[in-house]
VOVEX-860114 format. One record per residue: x, y, z of N, C-alpha, C, CB in turn. Coordinates in steps of 0.1 Angstrom, whole numbers, plus 5000, padded with zeros to 4 digits. Atoms other than C-alpha are relative to their C-alpha. Glycine has a CB too. Example, Ala and Ser with C-alpha at 12.3 -4.5 7.8 and 13.67 -1.06 7.14 Angstrom:
2
ATOM  neast  nnorth   nup  caeast  canorth  caup  ceast  cnorth   cup  cbeast  cbnorth  cbup
ATOM   5009    4988  5000    5123     4955  5078   5009    5012  5000    4990     5000  5012
ATOM   4991    4989  5000    5137     4989  5071   4992    5011  5008    5004     5005  4986
//
This chain:
329
ATOM  neast  nnorth   nup  caeast  canorth  caup  ceast  cnorth   cup  cbeast  cbnorth  cbup
ATOM   4988    4992  4990    4290     3753  9636   4994    5013  4989    5024     4993  5000
ATOM   5003    4987  5010    4284     3790  9620   5012    5009  5005    4982     5008  5002
ATOM   4993    4987  4998    4305     3818  9615   4995    5012  5001    5006     5001  4993
ATOM   5009    4986  5003    4295     3854  9619   5015    5007  4997    4988     5009  5016
ATOM   4988    4993  5010    4320     3879  9601   4993    5014  4996    5006     4989  4984
ATOM   5004    4982  5000    4321     3918  9596   5008    5002  4984    5010     5012  5018
ATOM   4989    4998  5009    4333     3931  9565   5012    5011  4999    4993     5002  4989
ATOM   4991    4989  4995    4349     3958  9577   5010    4991  5011    4990     5014  5009
ATOM   4997    5007  4991    4365     3936  9605   5010    4988  5000    4989     4996  5004
ATOM   4986    5011  5001    4400     3910  9607   4995    4988  5008    5016     5006  5008
ATOM   5003    5016  4993    4382     3880  9630   4985    4999  5004    5008     4998  5015
ATOM   5009    5005  5004    4356     3864  9629   4993    4993  5011    5003     4994  4991
ATOM   5007    5008  4988    4330     3849  9658   4994    4990  4993    4990     5008  5010
ATOM   5007    5015  5006    4319     3813  9656   4997    4996  5011    5010     4989  4992
ATOM   5009    5002  4987    4289     3802  9676   4995    4987  4988    4987     5016  5008
ATOM   5009    5011  5005    4271     3768  9672   4986    5001  4993    4996     4993  5010
ATOM   5012    5000  5006    4238     3765  9649   4996    4995  5007    4998     4996  4988
ATOM   5008    5008  4995    4227     3734  9667   4999    5000  5014    5001     4989  4996
ATOM   5003    4997  4984    4212     3733  9701   4994    4982  5008    4984     5016  5000
ATOM   5001    5014  4994    4209     3700  9724   4991    5003  5011    5014     4994  5003
ATOM   4999    5001  4988    4187     3702  9751   4994    4986  5004    4993     5012  5007
ATOM   5002    5010  4993    4185     3675  9774   4985    4993  5006    5008     5002  5007
ATOM   5012    4998  4997    4154     3680  9792   4996    5013  5006    4999     4991  5008
ATOM   5002    4986  5000    4133     3711  9794   4985    4999  5014    4994     5006  4979
ATOM   5009    4996  4991    4111     3724  9823   4995    5014  4999    5003     4997  5011
ATOM   5004    4988  5001    4090     3753  9831   4988    5003  4991    5011     5005  4997
ATOM   5005    4997  5014    4070     3774  9806   5001    5015  5003    4984     4994  4995
ATOM   4996    4988  5003    4066     3809  9796   4985    5009  5001    5008     4999  4986
ATOM   5017    4991  5003    4037     3836  9804   4992    4998  5001    4994     5006  4992
ATOM   5011    5002  5000    4009     3831  9800   4993    4983  5001    4997     5007  4991
ATOM   5002    5013  5001    4014     3790  9795   5005    4998  5013    5005     4993  4988
ATOM   4993    5001  4989    4025     3789  9828   4990    5001  5013    5010     5010  4999
ATOM   5009    4983  4987    4007     3802  9866   5013    4998  5005    4982     4997  5017
ATOM   4991    4994  4993    4042     3806  9877   5005    5013  5005    5006     4997  4996
ATOM   4995    4982  4998    4044     3845  9876   5000    5002  5014    4988     5014  4994
ATOM   5008    4993  4983    4046     3860  9910   4997    5015  4996    5013     4999  5018
ATOM   5005    4991  5003    4029     3886  9915   5007    5017  5003    4989     4997  5006
ATOM   4995    4991  5001    4038     3922  9908   5004    5015  5018    4990     5004  4988
ATOM   5006    4991  4988    4048     3948  9937   4992    5016  4995    5016     5005  5011
ATOM   5006    4985  5001    4032     3987  9938   5012    5004  4991    4998     5011  5016
ATOM   4989    4996  5008    4049     4002  9907   5003    5012  5004    4998     5000  4986
ATOM   4991    4991  4998    4074     4025  9912   4994    5017  4989    5015     4992  4996
ATOM   5007    4989  5007    4069     4062  9896   5005    4996  4988    5003     5015  5004
ATOM   5002    5004  5013    4067     4062  9861   5015    5013  4995    4981     5003  4994
ATOM   4989    4989  5003    4102     4078  9843   4998    5003  4988    5015     4997  5001
ATOM   5002    4993  5015    4101     4097  9815   5010    4998  4991    4998     5014  5000
ATOM   4995    4997  5009    4128     4098  9801   5015    4985  5004    5001     5018  5000
ATOM   4992    5015  4993    4164     4070  9798   5014    5004  5001    5001     4986  4988
ATOM   4982    4998  4996    4196     4077  9819   5010    4989  5001    5002     5006  5013
ATOM   4985    5010  5002    4229     4063  9807   5005    5000  5015    5013     5009  4989
ATOM   4993    4999  4984    4239     4073  9844   4994    4986  5003    4995     5015  5012
ATOM   5006    5006  4993    4215     4050  9862   5002    4986  4993    4988     5006  5001
ATOM   4993    5018  5010    4223     4018  9834   5011    5000  5002    5002     4997  4981
ATOM   4985    5009  4995    4256     4023  9843   5004    4996  5011    5011     5004  4999
ATOM   5001    5004  4982    4251     4019  9878   4996    4989  5000    4990     5007  5010
ATOM   5003    5015  5000    4235     3988  9871   5009    4992  4998    4993     4995  4993
ATOM   4991    5008  5014    4260     3976  9848   5012    4993  5011    5009     5014  4984
ATOM   4991    5002  4985    4284     3981  9878   5000    4994  5009    5002     5007  5007
ATOM   5005    5009  4985    4263     3965  9903   5000    4983  4994    4979     5005  5008
ATOM   5002    5014  5003    4257     3935  9881   5014    4992  4997    4991     5000  4988
ATOM   4989    5002  4998    4296     3935  9876   5006    4994  5013    5003     5010  4997
ATOM   4992    4999  4984    4306     3938  9912   5000    4984  5000    4990     5008  5016
ATOM   5005    5015  4998    4289     3900  9914   5008    4996  4995    4989     4995  4996
ATOM   4987    5010  5010    4318     3885  9892   4996    4993  4989    5008     4989  5007
ATOM   5011    5009  5010    4308     3857  9873   4989    4992  4995    5002     4996  4997
ATOM   5017    5009  4999    4274     3842  9863   5003    4991  4989    4983     5010  4995
ATOM   5005    5013  5006    4277     3813  9846   4989    4994  5008    5010     4989  4999
ATOM   5013    5008  5000    4245     3795  9842   5003    4989  5010    4995     4994  4984
ATOM   5005    5011  4990    4237     3773  9875   5013    5002  5008    4997     4984  4994
ATOM   4988    4997  4997    4267     3791  9892   4991    5012  5014    5012     5007  4983
ATOM   4999    4996  4984    4265     3807  9932   4995    5021  4993    5024     4995  5011
ATOM   4999    4990  5002    4272     3842  9908   4984    5001  4994    5012     5003  4994
ATOM   5013    4998  5012    4240     3838  9881   4987    5000  5014    4999     4980  4983
ATOM   5008    5003  4988    4220     3828  9917   4997    5013  5004    5006     4992  5013
ATOM   4999    4984  4996    4227     3864  9933   4997    5012  4993    5012     5002  5003
ATOM   5003    4992  5009    4223     3880  9903   4986    5001  4993    5008     4997  4992
ATOM   5014    5006  5003    4189     3865  9893   4991    5009  5011    5000     4983  5001
ATOM   5008    5001  4988    4178     3875  9931   5000    5014  4995    5006     4995  5015
ATOM   4999    4985  4999    4188     3914  9928   4993    5001  4985    5017     5007  5004
ATOM   5009    4993  5012    4170     3915  9890   4986    4997  5002    5004     4994  4985
ATOM   5011    4999  5000    4140     3901  9902   4990    5007  5010    4998     4989  5001
ATOM   5002    4989  4987    4137     3922  9932   4997    5015  4990    5018     5001  5012
ATOM   5006    4988  5009    4142     3952  9903   4986    5001  4998    5006     5001  4987
ATOM   5011    4999  5009    4118     3941  9880   4983    5005  5008    5000     4985  4994
ATOM   5014    5003  4999    4089     3933  9904   5001    5017  5012    4995     4980  5008
ATOM   4998    4991  4994    4098     3964  9924   4996    5015  4994    5012     4998  5002
ATOM   5002    4990  5010    4091     3988  9891   4989    4995  4995    5011     5001  4989
ATOM   5011    5002  5002    4058     3969  9889   4998    4990  4989    4995     5010  5000
ATOM   4999    5008  5009    4065     3943  9868   4999    4982  5005    5013     5004  4992
ATOM   5000    5017  4994    4053     3904  9865   5009    4993  4999    4991     4990  4995
ATOM   4989    5006  5003    4082     3885  9868   4997    4982  5000    5012     5006  5010
ATOM   5006    5019  5007    4076     3845  9849   5016    4993  5001    4991     4999  4974
ATOM   4988    5009  5003    4104     3820  9858   4999    4988  4989    5003     4994  5012
ATOM   5000    5002  5008    4109     3801  9830   5012    4985  5000    5000     5012  4993
ATOM   4990    5009  4995    4131     3767  9843   4998    4991  4991    4999     4995  5013
ATOM   4997    5005  5009    4148     3743  9820   5009    4993  5005    5002     5007  4990
ATOM   4990    5007  4997    4176     3722  9822   5007    4989  4992    4998     4996  5010
ATOM   4993    5007  5014    4202     3706  9801   5012    4990  5009    5010     5016  4986
ATOM   4989    5013  5000    4230     3678  9803   5012    5010  4996    4996     4985  4988
ATOM   4987    5000  5000    4270     3690  9809   5001    4991  4988    5007     4994  5012
ATOM   4994    5015  5015    4284     3675  9773   5012    4996  5009    5008     5007  4978
ATOM   4989    5005  4996    4315     3669  9801   5001    4989  5007    5007     5007  5005
ATOM   4998    5008  4982    4303     3659  9836   4987    4991  4998    4998     5016  5019
ATOM   5015    5009  4998    4270     3643  9821   4986    5002  5011    5004     4987  5004
ATOM   5009    4998  4988    4251     3661  9849   4991    5010  4999    5005     5001  5011
ATOM   5011    4990  5002    4220     3681  9850   5007    5016  5006    4986     4995  5011
ATOM   4996    4983  4997    4227     3723  9848   4986    5003  4997    5012     5009  4989
ATOM   5016    4989  5002    4196     3741  9862   5001    5014  4995    4993     5004  5016
ATOM   4998    4988  5007    4188     3769  9841   4982    5008  4999    5008     4995  4982
ATOM   5016    4992  4996    4160     3797  9842   5003    5010  4991    4997     5006  5017
ATOM   5002    4991  5005    4148     3822  9818   4993    5009  5009    4994     4998  4990
ATOM   5005    4992  4989    4134     3855  9835   4987    5006  4984    5016     5015  5009
ATOM   5013    4992  5011    4100     3867  9809   4993    5016  5013    4980     4981  4996
ATOM   5002    4988  4985    4093     3901  9831   4989    5008  4990    5018     5013  5008
ATOM   5010    4990  5006    4058     3917  9817   4998    5011  5004    4989     4997  5001
ATOM   5007    4990  4999    4044     3945  9812   4986    5003  4992    5007     5008  4998
ATOM   5011    4995  5003    4008     3957  9805   4990    4987  4992    5004     5014  4992
ATOM   5003    5018  5003    3995     3915  9807   4989    5001  4990    4994     4989  5016
ATOM   5014    5000  5009    3960     3925  9789   5004    5004  4987    4989     5012  5006
ATOM   4996    4992  5019    3979     3941  9756   5004    4981  4996    5023     5018  4997
ATOM   5000    5013  5005    3971     3908  9736   5013    4998  4986    4985     4997  4995
ATOM   4987    4993  5012    3998     3924  9705   5014    5005  5010    4993     5016  4990
ATOM   4986    5000  4990    4033     3923  9724   5010    5002  4989    5002     4985  5011
ATOM   4991    5001  4997    4066     3932  9722   5012    4993  5004    4998     5004  5003
ATOM   4992    5009  4995    4097     3911  9729   5014    5008  5001    5001     4986  4992
ATOM   4987    4995  4999    4127     3927  9743   5012    4989  5006    4999     5012  5009
ATOM   4993    5010  4997    4156     3901  9747   5014    5002  5003    4999     4992  4992
ATOM   4988    4998  4997    4189     3900  9764   5003    4987  5006    5003     5012  5008
ATOM   4995    5008  4989    4212     3872  9778   5006    5006  5013    5009     4991  4994
ATOM   4995    4995  4986    4222     3872  9813   5005    4991  5009    4991     5007  5006
ATOM   4989    5009  4991    4245     3845  9819   5014    5007  4991    4998     4978  4998
ATOM   4986    4993  5005    4284     3852  9811   5007    4986  4997    5011     5012  5012
ATOM   4997    5011  5007    4306     3830  9794   5012    4990  5009    5005     5006  4986
ATOM   4993    5001  4987    4328     3807  9818   5018    4999  4998    4994     4984  5008
ATOM   4985    4996  4997    4363     3814  9805   5006    5014  4990    5009     4985  4995
ATOM   4998    4995  5012    4377     3843  9786   5007    4991  4990    5005     5011  5000
ATOM   4996    5011  5010    4387     3821  9757   5010    5009  4990    4985     4993  4993
ATOM   4992    4997  5009    4400     3846  9733   5011    5013  5010    4992     5005  4985
ATOM   4994    4993  5000    4418     3862  9756   5019    4997  5001    4994     5005  5010
ATOM   4987    5002  5011    4458     3859  9742   5009    4995  5019    5008     5020  4986
ATOM   4988    5002  4988    4476     3862  9779   4993    4992  5014    5006     5019  5006
ATOM   5009    5012  4986    4447     3845  9804   4988    4996  4992    4992     5009  5018
ATOM   5012    5007  5004    4421     3822  9785   4996    4993  5012    5003     4991  4988
ATOM   5005    5009  4995    4413     3807  9814   5000    5011  5014    5006     4986  4998
ATOM   4997    4995  4988    4411     3837  9837   4983    5009  5005    5016     5012  4997
ATOM   5011    4995  4993    4384     3857  9853   4995    5008  4987    5004     5009  5015
ATOM   5010    4991  5012    4354     3869  9827   4985    5005  5009    4995     4987  4982
ATOM   5012    4993  4994    4328     3893  9842   4989    5008  4990    5006     5010  5011
ATOM   5005    4993  5010    4314     3903  9812   4988    5009  5001    4999     4992  4992
ATOM   5005    4979  4996    4305     3943  9815   4993    4997  4988    5016     5018  5000
ATOM   5011    4998  5009    4294     3943  9782   4995    4986  4991    5004     5013  4991
ATOM   5005    5016  5006    4288     3907  9765   4993    4993  5016    5019     4987  4994
ATOM   5009    5006  4991    4263     3897  9795   4988    5014  5008    5012     4991  5012
ATOM   5005    4989  4994    4257     3929  9818   4992    5009  4992    5010     5007  5006
ATOM   5003    4987  5007    4251     3959  9793   4982    4996  4997    5013     5002  4983
ATOM   5014    5003  5000    4217     3942  9780   4994    5000  5010    4996     4990  4994
ATOM   5009    5000  4988    4203     3935  9813   4998    5014  5008    5005     4989  5011
ATOM   5002    4988  4992    4213     3970  9827   4991    5009  4989    5015     5008  5005
ATOM   5009    4990  5011    4197     3986  9795   4987    4998  5007    4999     4996  4982
ATOM   5010    4998  4999    4167     3971  9804   4995    5001  5017    4995     4992  4992
ATOM   5002    4994  4986    4165     3975  9841   4996    5015  5001    5013     4998  5007
ATOM   5001    4983  4999    4169     4013  9834   4986    4999  4993    5013     5011  4992
ATOM   5009    4997  5005    4141     4009  9809   4988    5000  5005    5002     4996  4994
ATOM   5012    5005  4994    4118     3992  9834   4993    5014  5005    5004     4989  5012
ATOM   5011    4993  4992    4108     4026  9848   4992    5009  4991    5007     5008  5011
ATOM   5005    4990  5007    4097     4041  9815   4988    4988  4997    5010     5007  4986
ATOM   5015    5008  5004    4070     4008  9813   4990    5000  5002    4998     4991  5002
ATOM   5010    4998  4993    4043     4012  9834   4991    5014  4993    5006     5001  5017
ATOM   5006    4986  5010    4037     4046  9816   4998    5001  4987    5007     5011  5000
ATOM   4999    5006  5014    4040     4029  9781   4990    5000  4994    5004     4987  5000
ATOM   5011    4997  5005    4010     4041  9761   4993    4991  4990    5000     5011  4996
ATOM   5003    5004  5015    3994     4027  9732   4996    4979  5002    5019     5005  4988
ATOM   5004    5013  5002    3980     3990  9723   5006    4987  5004    4997     5000  4989
ATOM   4990    5008  4999    4011     3970  9727   5005    4997  5016    5011     5005  4991
ATOM   4985    5005  4986    4028     3949  9758   5010    4998  4995    4999     4984  5009
ATOM   4985    5000  5002    4060     3946  9761   5008    4988  5013    5005     5019  5004
ATOM   4992    5009  4994    4082     3914  9776   5011    5001  4994    4997     4987  5000
ATOM   4988    5004  5006    4113     3915  9783   5004    4984  5008    5012     5014  5004
ATOM   4994    5012  4995    4134     3884  9785   5007    4994  5000    4998     4994  5001
ATOM   4987    5001  4995    4163     3877  9802   5003    4985  4998    5002     5006  5015
ATOM   5001    5019  5002    4177     3840  9785   5013    4996  5007    5001     4993  4981
ATOM   4989    5007  4997    4199     3818  9804   5008    4987  4989    4995     4994  5011
ATOM   5001    5010  5007    4222     3795  9788   5009    5009  4985    4983     4995  4998
ATOM   4996    4995  5017    4233     3819  9756   5016    4993  4999    5001     5022  4998
ATOM   4987    5003  5005    4270     3811  9761   5006    4986  5011    5009     5016  5001
ATOM   4994    5011  4991    4273     3780  9782   5007    4993  4994    4992     4991  5008
ATOM   4988    5006  5010    4303     3771  9762   5014    4996  5008    5006     5012  4987
ATOM   4990    5006  4993    4331     3748  9775   5013    5000  4988    4994     4985  5007
ATOM   4989    5003  5008    4348     3738  9744   4990    5002  4984    5009     4982  5004
ATOM   5007    4995  5013    4344     3743  9702   4984    4990  5000    5011     4997  4985
ATOM   5016    5013  5004    4310     3711  9700   4990    5003  5008    5001     4982  5004
ATOM   5013    5001  4990    4291     3724  9730   4991    5015  4991    5005     5003  5021
ATOM   5016    4988  5007    4256     3747  9716   5003    5015  5007    4979     4993  5008
ATOM   5005    4983  4992    4249     3786  9721   4982    4999  5002    5003     5018  4985
ATOM   5017    4997  5001    4215     3799  9725   4988    4990  5010    4996     4997  4981
ATOM   5010    5007  4996    4198     3773  9750   4986    5005  5005    5005     4993  5008
ATOM   5013    4996  4996    4177     3796  9767   4992    5005  4990    5001     5009  5009
ATOM   5007    4991  5010    4163     3817  9738   4992    4983  4988    5015     5014  4990
ATOM   5003    5013  5008    4157     3782  9719   4988    4993  5005    5011     4990  5001
ATOM   5013    5007  4995    4139     3766  9748   4988    5014  4996    5002     4997  5020
ATOM   5005    4996  5003    4121     3798  9747   4987    5000  4989    5006     5004  5002
ATOM   5009    5003  5012    4112     3795  9710   4991    4990  5000    5006     4997  4989
ATOM   5005    5014  5000    4102     3759  9712   4988    5005  5011    5013     4986  5006
ATOM   5008    5002  4990    4079     3767  9741   4988    5010  4998    5007     5002  5012
ATOM   5010    4989  5004    4061     3796  9726   4994    4994  4984    5010     5018  5000
ATOM   5005    5002  5016    4057     3781  9689   4992    4989  5007    5013     4996  4985
ATOM   5011    5009  4997    4040     3754  9708   4989    5000  5010    5006     4989  5002
ATOM   5010    4993  4995    4019     3772  9729   4989    5006  4990    5006     5010  5008
ATOM   5005    4990  5011    4008     3794  9699   4991    4986  4989    5018     5011  4990
ATOM   5008    5009  5010    4000     3762  9675   4989    4988  5009    5013     4991  4990
ATOM   5012    5009  4990    3978     3742  9708   4991    5011  5002    5006     4992  5017
ATOM   5011    4988  4990    3963     3775  9712   4997    5002  5008    4990     5003  5001
ATOM   5002    4996  4981    3968     3781  9747   5005    5008  5001    5006     4992  5013
ATOM   5000    4988  5001    3979     3813  9740   4995    5010  4996    5006     5002  4999
ATOM   5014    4992  5010    3955     3841  9730   5011    5012  4995    4980     5008  5012
ATOM   4989    4990  4996    3989     3868  9732   5008    4996  4987    5007     4998  5016
ATOM   4990    5008  5010    4012     3866  9702   5013    5014  4996    4988     4995  4981
ATOM   4992    4990  5000    4044     3887  9695   5002    5010  4987    5011     4994  5003
ATOM   4999    4996  5014    4044     3914  9669   5015    5006  4993    4989     5011  5000
ATOM   4985    5001  5001    4083     3917  9668   5007    5003  5013    5004     5010  4990
ATOM   4989    4999  4990    4115     3917  9688   5015    5008  5000    5004     4986  5002
ATOM   4989    4994  4998    4144     3932  9697   5016    4993  5008    4993     5011  5006
ATOM   4990    5007  4994    4178     3914  9707   5008    5010  5006    5007     4991  4992
ATOM   4992    4989  4997    4201     3939  9730   5012    4990  5002    4995     5009  5012
ATOM   4989    5008  4993    4236     3924  9734   5014    5015  4992    5001     4977  4992
ATOM   4989    4993  5007    4268     3942  9735   5000    5015  4999    5002     4996  4987
ATOM   5003    4984  5004    4254     3977  9735   5007    5013  5011    4980     5002  5000
ATOM   4999    4990  4993    4272     3995  9761   5020    5007  4997    4994     4996  5017
ATOM   4986    4998  5003    4310     3997  9743   5001    5014  4997    5006     4992  4990
ATOM   4998    4985  5001    4325     4033  9750   5007    5003  4986    5010     5005  5012
ATOM   5001    4996  5008    4333     4034  9717   4987    4992  4987    5012     5001  4999
ATOM   5014    5009  5007    4300     4023  9702   4996    5002  4990    4988     5001  5005
ATOM   5004    4998  5018    4293     4021  9667   4992    4988  4996    5016     5000  4987
ATOM   5009    5012  5002    4262     3997  9659   4991    5000  4982    4987     5003  5015
ATOM   5008    5006  5019    4256     3983  9619   4988    4992  5003    5011     4986  4989
ATOM   5011    5009  4999    4226     3967  9614   5006    4982  4997    4990     5006  4988
ATOM   4996    5016  4998    4231     3928  9618   4993    4996  4984    4991     4991  5018
ATOM   5001    5006  5014    4233     3914  9580   4987    4989  5001    5017     4990  4995
ATOM   5011    5012  5004    4206     3884  9588   4986    5012  5006    5004     4980  5011
ATOM   5007    4995  4998    4183     3908  9605   4995    5008  4986    5003     5003  5010
ATOM   5007    4993  5013    4184     3930  9572   4998    4991  4987    5010     5012  4994
ATOM   5003    5009  5013    4182     3901  9548   4986    4986  5002    5018     4990  4997
ATOM   5014    5004  4998    4154     3883  9565   4985    5009  4996    4999     4997  5013
ATOM   5007    4991  5000    4122     3899  9552   4990    5001  5007    4998     5002  4991
ATOM   5010    4995  4987    4099     3897  9583   5006    5009  5008    4996     4990  5009
ATOM   4991    4990  4990    4130     3918  9599   5001    5009  5000    5009     4999  5000
ATOM   4998    4986  5008    4136     3941  9579   4996    5013  5008    4990     4999  4987
ATOM   5006    4984  4996    4110     3966  9588   5002    5003  5012    4984     5004  4999
ATOM   4997    4999  4986    4119     3958  9624   5014    5012  4999    5004     4981  5007
ATOM   4984    4995  5001    4159     3968  9615   4989    5020  4990    5017     4982  4985
ATOM   5001    4990  5009    4142     3999  9592   4989    5009  5010    4994     4995  4982
ATOM   5007    4992  4988    4119     4016  9620   5006    5000  5012    4987     4996  5002
ATOM   4989    5002  4987    4148     4011  9647   5009    5013  4993    5010     4980  5001
ATOM   4987    4991  5010    4174     4028  9622   4992    5019  5000    5002     4991  4976
ATOM   5007    4989  5011    4146     4054  9611   5001    5009  5018    4978     4995  4989
ATOM   5000    4991  4988    4142     4065  9650   5008    5006  5007    4997     4996  5006
ATOM   4992    4994  4996    4174     4071  9656   5004    5011  4992    5008     4993  5002
ATOM   5001    4983  5006    4178     4092  9629   4993    5012  5000    5000     5000  4990
ATOM   5012    4990  4998    4151     4113  9635   5007    5003  5018    4979     4990  4999
ATOM   4997    5000  4985    4168     4113  9673   5012    5007  5001    5001     4985  5007
ATOM   4981    4993  4999    4202     4126  9662   5009    4989  5000    5006     5011  5015
ATOM   4992    5008  4990    4217     4095  9676   5010    4995  4990    4992     4987  5008
ATOM   4991    5004  5007    4248     4086  9655   5005    4989  5002    5006     5007  5001
ATOM   4991    5009  4994    4263     4058  9670   4990    4986  4992    5001     5002  5020
ATOM   5007    5007  5007    4231     4037  9650   5004    5002  4984    4988     5002  5004
ATOM   4999    4995  5009    4248     4035  9616   4994    4992  4993    5010     5003  4998
ATOM   5005    5006  5010    4227     4026  9585   5002    4994  4992    4996     5004  4995
ATOM   4994    5007  5015    4240     4002  9566   5005    4985  5007    5016     5010  4990
ATOM   4995    5018  4991    4249     3959  9574   5013    5005  5002    4999     4982  4990
ATOM   4983    5001  4995    4282     3955  9590   5005    4987  4998    5004     5004  5017
ATOM   4993    5014  4995    4283     3922  9603   4984    4989  5000    5010     5002  5019
ATOM   5007    5008  4998    4266     3890  9603   5004    4988  5015    4998     4995  4986
ATOM   4998    5003  4984    4260     3874  9640   4993    4988  5000    4995     5011  5013
ATOM   5007    5011  4997    4248     3840  9651   4991    5003  5017    5013     4987  5001
ATOM   5000    4998  4987    4231     3851  9684   4987    5004  5003    5010     5010  5004
ATOM   5016    5009  4999    4191     3849  9701   4994    5002  4992    4991     5002  5010
ATOM   5010    4995  5014    4175     3868  9674   4996    4985  4992    5011     5012  4987
ATOM   4998    5013  5006    4180     3831  9656   4992    4993  5000    5008     4993  5003
ATOM   5013    5012  4990    4159     3805  9677   4991    5007  4993    4997     4999  5022
ATOM   5018    4994  5001    4133     3835  9681   4994    4999  4988    4998     5016  5005
ATOM   5006    4999  5012    4129     3842  9647   4994    4986  4992    5010     5008  4992
ATOM   4998    5009  5008    4137     3807  9627   4988    4988  5010    5018     4998  4998
ATOM   5007    5011  4993    4119     3784  9656   4985    5008  5008    5011     4992  5010
ATOM   5014    4993  5001    4093     3808  9672   4993    5007  4991    5001     5009  5008
ATOM   5006    4993  5008    4086     3827  9643   4994    5013  5004    4993     4993  4997
ATOM   4999    4992  4995    4090     3859  9662   5012    5010  4991    5000     4994  5013
ATOM   4997    4992  5006    4102     3889  9639   5012    5009  5008    4989     5005  4995
ATOM   4993    4995  4988    4131     3894  9657   5019    5008  4998    5000     4985  5011
ATOM   4985    5002  5005    4164     3916  9650   5009    5005  5015    5003     5012  4984
ATOM   4991    5001  4988    4197     3918  9670   5006    5015  4997    5011     4987  5001
ATOM   5000    4986  4996    4209     3953  9682   5014    4995  5009    4985     5008  5009
ATOM   4985    5004  4989    4247     3947  9689   5011    5010  4991    5006     4978  5000
ATOM   4991    4997  5006    4277     3962  9683   5015    4986  5007    5001     5018  5003
ATOM   4994    5012  5001    4300     3936  9676   5020    5001  4994    4988     4992  4987
ATOM   4988    4999  4994    4332     3954  9673   5008    5003  5013    5004     5005  4994
ATOM   4996    5000  4987    4349     3950  9703   5010    4995  5008    4992     4995  5004
ATOM   4995    5004  4993    4380     3945  9711   5001    4993  5013    5003     5006  4998
ATOM   4996    5004  4981    4377     3934  9749   4990    4989  4999    4994     5015  5016
ATOM   5013    5013  5000    4351     3900  9734   5007    4991  5004    4992     4995  4986
ATOM   4994    5012  4994    4357     3871  9752   5017    5004  5006    5000     4987  4988
ATOM   4984    5001  4998    4388     3885  9772   4998    5009  5013    5012     5007  4985
ATOM   5000    4999  4984    4396     3894  9810   4996    5016  4997    5017     4997  5010
ATOM   4999    4985  5002    4393     3934  9795   4987    5004  4997    5009     5005  4989
ATOM   5015    4998  5003    4354     3932  9792   4997    5003  5012    4992     4988  4994
ATOM   5002    4998  4990    4350     3950  9820   4990    5014  5002    5011     4999  5005
ATOM   5014    4993  4997    4328     3976  9836   5012    5015  4992    4990     5000  5022
ATOM   4989    4985  5006    4364     4007  9823   4996    5004  4981    5024     4994  5001
ATOM   5003    5000  5009    4354     3994  9790   4986    5007  4988    5002     4993  5003
ATOM   5017    5000  5007    4316     4005  9786   5000    5015  5007    4985     4985  5008
ATOM   5000    4984  5002    4302     4039  9786   4982    5002  5006    5003     5006  4979
ATOM   5012    4993  4999    4271     4054  9802   4993    5005  4985    5002     5011  5009
ATOM   5004    4992  5014    4267     4075  9772   4993    4992  4988    5015     5006  4993
ATOM   5003    5005  5013    4266     4046  9746   4987    4994  5008    5012     4989  4992
ATOM   5012    5006  4997    4239     4027  9771   4992    5008  4998    4997     4995  5011
ATOM   5008    4989  5004    4219     4062  9766   4994    4999  4988    5007     5012  5000
ATOM   5008    4999  5011    4216     4063  9732   4995    4984  4992    5009     5009  4990
ATOM   5005    5009  5006    4209     4028  9725   4984    4997  5010    5012     4987  4999
ATOM   5011    4999  4994    4180     4028  9752   4988    5009  4996    5003     5003  5010
ATOM   5009    4990  5004    4167     4061  9742   4993    4997  4990    5006     5012  4998
ATOM   5002    5002  5014    4164     4048  9708   4990    4991  5003    5011     4995  4990
ATOM   5007    5010  4998    4146     4018  9721   4990    5002  5005    5005     4993  5006
ATOM   5012    4997  4992    4123     4036  9744   4995    5008  4989    5001     5007  5016
ATOM   5004    4994  5001    4114     4060  9719   4991    4987  4983    5009     5014  5002
ATOM   5010    5010  5008    4105     4028  9694   4986    4995  5006    5009     4987  4998
ATOM   5013    5009  4995    4082     4011  9719   4990    5012  4999    5002     4994  5018
ATOM   5011    4991  5001    4063     4046  9720   4990    5003  4990    5003     5009  5000
ATOM   5008    4995  5015    4053     4049  9685   4997    4988  4992    5010     5012  4990
ATOM   5009    5014  5008    4042     4011  9680   4983    5001  5005    5008     4981  5007
ATOM   5016    4998  4998    4005     4018  9671   4993    4988  4993    4995     5015  4993
//
């Protein structure tokens, strides 16, 4: 079990560091033949709209809880796949299965790999988890209430849905994959593991590279998590700063924000977080930084609703990420 903390915050985020996958199925991108053919691409969007991103967030939240293996997750997945295929992406499901620690039953999970410009061998990964925590366990009044995960779950997905409009027109030598991770928070008790989807993805990617089955590689990655807080302040995540291979990614992104005048990006470390970037970097060897505003009072409570989120915040992060992608050479 690993603890995450900030020097400026009075509470800590606790997450498990070890992940057990009972059985795994599926493959990723070029490692499998399961990719669905994209529809004709929509017109390219030159800028990032926070209003449109917020509308995506609200549509996701309207589904309700989206716990791995649930009906809500299935509805969300169908909506997401339709959206990205209509935007011109190739959508590849990466299916795997875990064993529920309490019931012993198998739980089907599915990452989504959303590819842009598949002919480009050097690539960027933008990741977000799209499952929600089963219960709002930090809610003092209703720890078994309904958790819809507007910021912690929907915000990264909504940002990528809006970013899709700019991807067909993205110039340069670098391709982009959006990866939506399942099972990031399939946690019912303190001993349950986190990061099931990103761990599976990282292991599959590493195995494919080692076997020589993938001719493409990831130059860098960003994980987008909790990026819609109406009171947004994104400090540099401490692990991302301390790792020598990910520090340049942090420097690039925060330099873009500085040049754009996006003050929500604070150019100093603020907290250390266990998140999907850890298995991507440690197991997949993908230099991945975490973009997260962890100072969020509604975290893991019933108050994590669309009312606590802001289109302006989504636009601040989305605009910086889009410009960072455009500057990749």
